[in-house]
Every structure is written in C-alpha cells, then in structure tokens.
N, C-alpha and C positions, 0 to 999 in steps of 0.2 A: 789801767791794766798794764800799759807800757812801762810805767814807773815801777810797778811791782815786779815785772819781769826783769827789769834792769837791776833792781835791788837784789833779787834772788840770784842773778848771775854774779853780781859783785860778791855776795856772801859765799857763793861756791868758789870763787877765786881766792877769797880769804881763807876758807876752809882748806883749800888745796895748799896754800902757803903754810898754814898751821901744821898740816899733816907732813909736809915736806920737812919742816923744822923738827918735828917730833921724830921723823925717820932718821934725820941726820944726827940728832942728839942721842937717841936710844933705840938702836935697831933691834935689840933683843925683845923688847916688850911691844913692839909695833905689830898690830894685827894684820896678817896677810890678807889682801883682797878687800878689806873693809874700806880703805880710803878710796880706792878706785870706784867702788860701787857708790859710795856716798857722794863723791864729787860729780860723777857722771849723772846721777839722778838730779841733784840740785842744779847743775848747769843746764841740762836738757829741759828741765821744768821752767827755768828762767827764760831760756830762749823761746820756748813754746809760748809762754805768756807774753813775751815781748812782741812776737810776730802776730799773735792773736789780737793784741791791742792795736797793732798797725792795721790789720785787716778790718777790725771794727771801726777804726777811725776813717778808713777809706770808704766803708759802706755808709757810715753816717753822713759823710760829706756828699756822697753820691745821692743819697735819699733827700738831703736838704736841697741840693741843686735841682733835683726833679720836682720838689714841692714848690720851688720859687718860680716856676714857669707860669706866666699868665694863661688863663683859660683860652683866650682868643688865639694865642699862638699855637696852643696844643690843638685846638679845634681846626685851625687853618692847616696845620701840618698833617693831620689825619683825614682832612677833607670831610669833616662831619657837618651835617646841615645845621 
C-alpha cells in the first residue's frame, strides 16, 4: 500500500506539471478551479495511502514481535501458575 500511495502522489505531481504547462500555453481554454481540485484530491489520496501503509507495516511488525515470545517468558512475566 505504501508503493501505491507513492505512485499516486507522483502521478498527482505529474498532473500538476501538466496543468501548469497547459495554463502557461493556453490560458483562455484552461478550466478555472478544475486543476486545483484534481491535484488536491490525487495528492491527498496518495499521502493517505502512503501513511496508511506505514501504519499497517508498524502494526504487522508489532504483532509478529508479540507472537514470537516464548510461552515461558510470557507466563513468568504475568506470574501465571
């Protein structure tokens, strides 16, 4: 999911560059407000997916670390009989 978020963010930057070039070449036919909306949606979606992937990676590693504990150490730590 991190890779997908990164790719979407890069696509948003490329779209922004394309809209900027379009604006500089032909200002008369450029739709007002459309570029800002498109770029912000794509960029925010990419950033959200990137950080959601990072959070998921953190949780998976934490769960795997918890599963790797030997039963004797866990029982000793909680003082179970």
